Structures are given as structure tokens and as C-alpha cells.
N, C-alpha and C positions, 0 to 999 in steps of 0.2 A: 439675207445673211451673206456677207461678203465671202469671197474665196478664202481669205485668211481666217475668218471666223469658222468656216466649215472645216478647215484643216485642224484648227484648234479643238473643235468639237469631236472630230474623228479620233484625234490622238487621246483626248480625255476619256472617251468611251472605250477605246481600245485598251488603254492602261488599266481602267477599272475592270474590264473583262479579263485581262491577263492576270491581274491581281486576284480576282475572284477565283480563277482556275487554280492559281498557285495555292491559295488558302484552302480550297476544296481538297487539293491533293494532300496537303499537310494534315488536314483533319482526318482524311480517309486513312492515312498511315497510322494514326493513333486510334482509329476505330470510331471516330465521332461523325463521319459524314457518309454513312452507308445508306443507300437508297432503300434497302430492305433489310430487315433484321436477319442475321445469320441463323442457321438452324440451332435449336437448343443443343447444349452439350450432350455428350454421350449419356446414356441412361445410368452409367456408373461413373460419374465424374470424379469420385474420390478413390477409384480403383488404383492399384499399384502402378507406378510408372518406372521405366528403366532408368538407372543412374547413368551418369556420364561415362563411368568406367567401373570395373569390378570393385565392389564394396566389401569392406571387412565387417561393417556393422549395418544393422537394419533398423535399430531403435535406440532411443536415448532415455535415460532416467536422470533428471537433474535434481539432486538433493540440495535445494537452495537454502542457505543459512542467512535469512534476512537480517540485516543490521550490521554485519561485518564481524565474524569471529576473529579473535586475536591469534594471529600466526605465531607470535612470540611466545604465547602460553600453550600452544597446541602442537606446532609442526616445525618451527624454525628456532632451535635453541641458540642462545647468544651468551655464552659464558663470559665474554668480555664485558657484558653489561654490569656484572657484579662489581667491577672496579669503578664504574661510574655511578653506582646506585646512590640516589639522593642528591646528585650533583647536577648543575647546569652544564650544558655542552659549551665548549669554546666557540667564539664567534665564527671561526673558520668552518665549523661543522653545521652551524645553524643559520647561516646567512641566507641560504636558498630555501629553507623550509617554509611550508605553507600548510596551515591546518584549519579545520572548520571552526574550532572553538578555542583551543588553547593557544598560547603564544610560544614561539620557539625557545623562550627562556624557561619553559617548564622543565622540571627536573626528571632525570632518568629514573625509571622504576624497573629494576631487573625482575624477571619472572620468578615467582615463588614456586613454580612447578618443577618437578624432576623429569628429566628426559632419559630414555634408554633406547638402544638400538634393538630392532626386532627382525626376525626372519633371516633368511639367507642373504637378503638384500641389504640388511643393516639400516633400513629406514628408521629415522628417529621419531618417536611419538612421545607426547606428554603423558604423564600418569593419569590425566583426566580421560584418556581415550584408550583403555586397555583392549576393548573389543576391536576397534578399528586397527590397532597395532597387531592384533592376532592374524590379520590378513594383510600384513605389510607388503608381502611379496606380490600382491595383486595391484597395488597402487602405483601410479606415476605421480610423484609429488612435484608440482611446479612451484618452486619457491620464489620465482622471479616475476610473478604476475604483476601487471602495472595497469592502472586506469588513470584517466585524466579528469575524473569526477570525484569530488570529495564530499558530496552530499547524497543522502540516501536515494531520493526519488530519481534524479538524473543518473546516479551510479547504477541503480538497478535496471533502468531502461537501457543504458549502454550495455550492460552485461547480457540482457535478454534480447534486445532489439537492435543492437549495433549503433544506436544513436541515443543521446540523452534527451532528445525531443519527443514529445508525445505524438503518437500517430503512426509510428513505424511498426511493421509486423514483428511479432516475437519469433524466436527461434523455432518453436514448435509449429507455428503457422508456415514459416518458410519451408520446413521439412515436409510438411503435409502437402504444400503446394508443389514442391519439387519432386517428391517421391510417391505421393498418394499414400494410401493406407492398406495394409494387408487385411484389415478387419472391415467388413462392410456392415457390421452390426453395432460397432462402437465408434466413437469419434477417433480421429487420428491424433488428436492433441487433447490431453486431459490435464486439468490443474487441481491439485489437492493442497490443503492448507492445514497447518496446526500451529500451536503456540499462541502468543499474545501479540496483538498489534499487527502491523504491516504497513508498508509505505506505498509502493507503486501499484499494488493490488491488481486490478484488471488490466493494467498496462503490461503485465508480464505474460498475459495469454491472449492479447489482442491480435486480430488479423490485419489491423492497420488499413492500408490501402489495397491489400489483397482482397479478392472476393470473400464475402463474409462466411462462405461455407468452410473456410479454413480457420475460423475462430476457435480458440480453445474452449473446452466445456468444463466449467468448474463443478466438482462433485463436493457436496456438503459432507461434513464429518459426523453430523447427527441429524436425526429426523429423516425426511425424504431426501435421498442422496442427490437426486436430480430434480430440480423444481418443475412441477407441472407435468412430470413424465407419466404418472398414473392416470388411467381413464377415470372419469367421474363415475359414481355408482350407477349401475343400470346400463352403461354403454359397453357392449361387447366388442371383441376384435373385428368381427365381420362388419358391424356398423361403422367402426372406426375406419376400416379399409374403404368402405363405400364413401364415407365423408372425405377421406383423403383423395380419392379419385376425382370427386367433384371439385375439390379445391385445386387440384392439379390442372383440371380442365380450364378453370377460370384463370389460373396463373398463366397457362399457355396462351390463352386468348389475349390477356393483358400484354404478354411478351410480343405477340404479333403486332399489337397496336403501338407499342413503345420501343421495342428493341432493348429494353433495360436489362443489362446482363445480371443484375442483382436478383432478378426474378428466378433465374436458374439456380442461384444459391438458395433462394427461399424454397424452391421445390426440393432440392437436395436435403435441406434441413428437415423438412416435413417427413421425407422418406426415411432419413436416418433416425429421427425420433421414433417413428413407428417400429423400426427394427430394434431400437434400444429398449422398447417396452418389454421385449422378450429376453434380450441379452443381458441387460443391466442387473436385474434381480439375481441372476445366476452368478454374475461376476462378483457382486457384493456379498454373497453368502459365504462368509468365512468358515461356517460350520463344515464345509467340504474339506477344509484343511485338517491335517493330523494334529494331535496335541503336541507332538514334537516340533512341528513347524511353527505353530502358534507360540510355543515357548521359546523357540530360537529367536524370533523377532521381539519377543516381549509383548506380543499382541494379545496375550491372555490377561494382560494388566490394563490399567486405565491409562493408555498411552496412544494418543491419536497419531503421532508420527510413526509409531511402530505399525499401526494398522494401515497407514498410508503407504509405507514401504512394501508391505505384503500385497496390498492392492496394486501397487506399481508392477510388481512381478507378475501378478495375474493378468494385468493389462497387456504387457509386452508379450506374454505367452499367447494372448489372443489376437495379436497383430497390431496393437496400438503403436503408433510411430514415436510419440514423444509424451512423456509423463513428467510433469513438474510437481515436485513435492516440496513446498515451501514450509519452513519452520521459523517463526519469529518469537522473540527478537533477541539478537546478540548485541544490541546497541548499548553496551555497558560503559557509559561515561562515568558511572559511579558503581560501587559494589561489584566490580568485575569478578572477584574471587568467587563470591556466592552465585552471581549470575551465570558465569561460565560453568561452574559445577552443576548447577541445575540443568542447563541446556545439554551439557555433555551426558548427564544421566539419561536424558530423554532420547538423544539421537545416536549415541555411541553404539549401543547394542543393535538397534534396527539397521543402522548403516552397514555394519559388518555382516549382519545376518543376510542382508540383501545380496552382498557379494557371494557369500557361501551358498545361498539358495540358488542363485543364478548359475553358479559354477557347477553345482551338483546336478542341475537339470540340463546342462549343456547349453545354457542361454547366454553365459557371459561372453562367449566368443563373438557373438553378434549383437551384444547390447553394451552400450557405453554408459557407465555411471559417472556422473560429475558431482563433486562435493565442494561447496565453497560459497562465499558471499559476494557482495558487490565491491568490497575492499577489505582491508585488514584494520589493525589498530596500531597506534603509535607506540614506540618504545618509551616515550615520555609519558609521565603520569598526568592525570586530570584529578583535581580535588585531593591531591596528596597532602595529608595533614599528619604531623607527628602523633603517634599513638592511635591513629584512626585508619589503619591500612585497610580495614574491611570496607571502608567507604570509598576507596580509591578505584579509579577506572582509567580508561584510555580513550583518546580521541580517534576520529576517522583517519585512516592512513591508506590512500590509494597508490602511493609511490612504490610500495613493495609489499606484496602479500602472497599467500599460498592458496593454490587450487589443487584438488586431487581428482584424478581421473583413473578409470579402470575399464578393462574389457574392450571388445570390438576394434582391434587393431592398435590399441594404445600399448606402449612398451611397459610391461609390468616391472615392479621392483626397482624403480629408478628415480633419481632426483634430477630435475631439469632446473638450471639456473642457480644463482647464489646471490645473497644480499650481503651488504657490508657488515662489519663486526657489531654494529649496533642496530641493524635492521632498518636503517633510515632510508636506504635506496638500493636499487639493483646494482650489483657489482659485475654480474656475468649473465649473458643470455636473457635479456629482457623479453618478456612475452606480453605483448599488448592484448587487450580484450579481443580486438579483431583477429589477432593471430590465433587465439583460442578458437574463435569461430571458424576460421579458415581450416584449421587442423581437424576440427570436429566434422565439418562438411566433407573433407577429404576422406575420412574414415567411412563415411556414408556413401562414397562414390560420387561426390559432387565437386566439380571445380568451382570454387567460390566466386570467381569472376564471371562464370556463365549462368549462375543461378540468379536471374534478374527478373524484374517486373517493370514494365513501362508505366510511368505515372507522371502526370503533369509535364510531359514533354521530354522526360529523360528516363534512362534505365536505372532503377534502384536495386541494391543488393544488401544482404545482411552485413557484409563487411564494408559497406559504403565505398570508399575509394582507397582502402588500406587492406592490410591483412597478408600475412605470409604463413604458409604451412610450416609448423615447427617439426622438422624431421627427427629431432632428438626425442620427441614424444612418441614416435611411431615404431612399430615392430619392424 
């Protein structure tokens, strides 16, 4: 080999060596190039963690109205619409409009509901929601909510996960990851469901790319509440404990061989399931509640949403961090009058009862209750036919809708934001979905830009690259 060839060979080998060292360093920073697996996480990986700063709230109950309730018929009265009822909007008002199904040439349909001011705050509610109106002074009514998604599945994912794409962690998973859980016998994140249908389903309680120990746990509304939780006949708790210890030993051995972090999540899941076998039956036994409490919620009737609201109170009472109570479906493209009447009958009383019950137990001060859907409904009608108003509905409307929040550092008895005279767009104080998330996290003592998880080479967060705390919503 000539001197020139030797120099070339040296430079080539040196470059490869330096490149390998650089790659090794980058992989090590992301946790992929460790020579030995780190020790297993703490024996209580789901234990409470300190917030970034002093928190007003410690838990969240999201009363999620899947399908998009109509803000125009429930929370945001528009008397000006009466003048336009049955007419098309002028070109100047409809040029920018974009809807999922109807055309901007659809006709205005003024709400047939009556509105009245309630409480000292004077918050306005439709006659469809007398119970929620009775606690008007507890709510912060955000009339200027805005989303960039006008279809259900991506809209729900954005509302719960901060992104319309599948695979991002849900709010409850982020909170469990960031703050842990005060309950070691129940999951930190629970999902309850009622009503008909549903769209994003498990996407609303996924752990995404977070360790799977932060996955939300769905509770069934009938039959066995938690699948496979009960021991098979003939297997006692002592035998179950011995079996669990044996499985843990095998998992720890596997972890030493592979360093797979998900094994720690698997061990935590087994341990939590064992503790839940004792805690869950007591939690779900509503016979412990007084007749007055059951009647307050309407849980003594055949109403799954009422039962779920009562369970949500019992869960946060026992330290559960985040409870999702979904009710489907408000997707009334047709027959909105009867559809919204039915849903309001089911959710109105339990929603108000939850506020009253939390308040009288001293839990509302540190529990945030959220009420709303993935978007609202258009002021324009869908399927409007003369003489067939009962068949009329409204299309999806993400440009301007209403969300309600109460408790845990949220300013009560106030309205944030304003929409234009026809409810087409936000006229003042637009609140994006990421702004809602940032504000929620702030109440829980978390700086939204610091609640991150490194995945695929970058730090992700619930608020993605956006989000501002809405100070007008805060005490």
C-alpha cells in the first residue's frame, strides 16, 4: 500500500470511528445506547409527584359531550338571528365559511329555545338546562372556544390529546405522568362512557408514546366493571399474591436481559390490578350513598350518565387524578330539537349535581369540572324543510363554540369571550384548544411548556408548540 493509500485508509477509518462515537453519544442521550439497563423504577412509580408550582387543583373531571352540543341552543343566545331566520346570508358574511356537510348558502335557523339570566352572575342558559342554570355562579362560560378541526374523530383527538393525529397521549395520561396519583389502589386515569355511539373511543384515554402504565382504564357501565379483574373460582388472594411475585421475578429477569422500559410498566400494571381487586368493588358499591345523594344525581333512575357522575365524585374523593365521563351523541344533523331535548334530560341534572356534591364536600376547590364537546353547531340549518322543523339539525361548527369549567382555580360566575351577532365566528378573546389545555395545566401547578416527554428525537407536550394561559379564566 502506497503512503497515499495509507493516509486515505487512516482518514476513512478515523472518520468512521468519530461518526460512530457521535452516533453513540446521540443514542445515549435518548436512552437507546446504554451498556447496562438502569435499575427498575421506584417501587411506587405512580406515586404523587410535586407540581412545578403551587397548584389550585389536584384532579379533573371532564364531562365530555361527544358529537358537539349546540352552543346557540344552550349557552350563547343570539336574538339577532330572529331577523335572519330562514334567509341566506349575504356573500360578505359567508365567503370565508367552511363546513363539514352543508354549504355556506344554507339558511339561518334561529334557536327555538328561550334563554334567561341566572344567579348573581347573570349567566344565560337555555330552558333545556334548568339544573345547570341553578349553579350558574359556579361556572366559567367560555363562549369563544375555537378549534381547527371540523370532523369528529380529529376534533376529539385535538380536544383530548392536543393533536388531531392518532398516537398522542390523552390529557389524563399527561396529568398522571406529570403529577402521579394520590391513589395507589385505583388508576390515576379512568374513562366512563354512556349514551349511544362514539367516535374517537380509546383514542380519548390512550397513553400514546408515554409508558403504558399511564394508560386510562375504561370502566364498563354494566356487567363486570373492569374486565378480568375478578379471580377465577378457587383462586384466593394468597395464591394470587404468590403468582404475582413469581411473574414479577420473571419480568425483572427479562428486564435485566433486554433493558426494555415497558417491562416496568407491565410490573406496575400487575401490582395495580392486584390492589384494585380490593378497592374497585368498594368504589363501585353505590349502596353506600344516601338516598338523598342518589336522588340528587338521578342515579336512582335508569341513567348511566348520572351513575358515572356519582362514580366520578367517588373517584376523585379517593385520589384518582383524571376522570373522563363521555356521553354520546350530540351529533344532531337532523332532529336537533328532539335530540338535544333527550340528551339534556340525561345530562343536565347529573352535571349540576356533581357541582353541588363536590362543593358541599369541600372538593370543588381542588377539582376542575369541564363540560363541552369537540366543537359546536352552525347557526345555519341542515335539512331545513318548510313544515318539517322537527327534522332540522345543524352542522359541525369549530369556529366558535362554548365550553364550561368550574372549580379548582377557575373564576366562577363569569363569561370569557364573545361571538358575533350570528355566532359564526369569535369576536373577542378567542380561546384555542391548546389555550384551554395550558390553562388547565396551570391550575394543576404545571407549566405547560415544561410538561414534556422525549420521543423520536424531540420533546413533545400536550400543547404541542402553542398554547397560552387564559388569565381571564383564573381566580
